[in-house]
C-alpha positions, 0 to 999 in steps of 0.5 A: 241148493248150497252144498257141502262135501259131507255131514259133520256128524256121520260123514255122509254125503247123502243130505238134502235141503231141510230149510232156509231163511234170510240168514242161512240155509239148512241141510239135513243128513238122510243117514243120521238126520243131523240138520246143519248149515253149510260151512260158508255160514260158519263164523270166524273164531274172532266173530264167534267169540264176540258172540259168546262174549255177549252172553251173560250167564253169571255163576251165582245167578239163581235163574241160570242154576235152575236152567242148569238143574235140568241136566244136573239133577238127573245126572247126579242121581246116576253118579257114585259118591266122589265121581270125577268129571269134565265140564266141556264147553264151560264158558266164562262162568262155569256154574255147572261145574260149581254146582257139581263141586258143591255136591261133592264131585271133582270137575275139570274145565275145558272151553276152547275160548275161555278154558283152553286147557288141552290137558283136560282132554287127556284125562279119564272120567266118570261123567262129562257134561256138555251144556248147550255146546253141541249145537256150536260144534263144527265137527260134532262127530269128531268131538263127541267121539273124542269125549266118549273115549275119555269116559270110563266104562259105566261113565255118563255123557250128559248133553243139553241142547234144544231138539229139532221137531220138523221142518215147520217148527224149525222155520219158526224156531228162534234157536236156529237164529243164533249165528254160532248154532251150526248143528241141530240134533233131533231125538232120531239123531241121538238115537242113531249116535247111541247105536253107533257107540252102544250107548244107553240113551235116556231122554230126560224132558225136552232137551237133555240126553244122558248116554251111558257107556257099557261097562 
């Protein structure tokens, strides 16, 4: 088994091999249950950018907007009028931010490749969106902790990512085949994370999590 020094979410060194295929091995932390790939499989930033440049998510694509609606719809129901937020990992076509703007919310953008505005990570927000982002993070523990610190009391962190079910389903899962996907969360992982931050966790459908910050 290929080994890493610690889990990138919780820092534990207690993990086991969860699955493997012809591309990579996958480890599962025994504390937070995050499934992650050993660091040797991470792409360089140049190769990672090449993969992202292949994505075609047009800002005015009705199908893409419907996809984002899985997070947008339940999120806006929890937001006060005129709330301000951050679209973290917005990509080259920030469709979700546009949808939120159209609904009357103020949204700043951050993406380490396409919108590298570090000043956006010093603000304070009523909500933060991370849509199809957390599976790409090399340091999800640090990044999620930083985002949580940017939320006002009573704020909401909205996350969309596909969830691990079990090792059998994982072995057939197309989601793991993207070379930029290096961390895979389960419902249990999000429950663990919510306990660490005293977050109010709500699951919406199969792949959306809303995490409320205590007031």
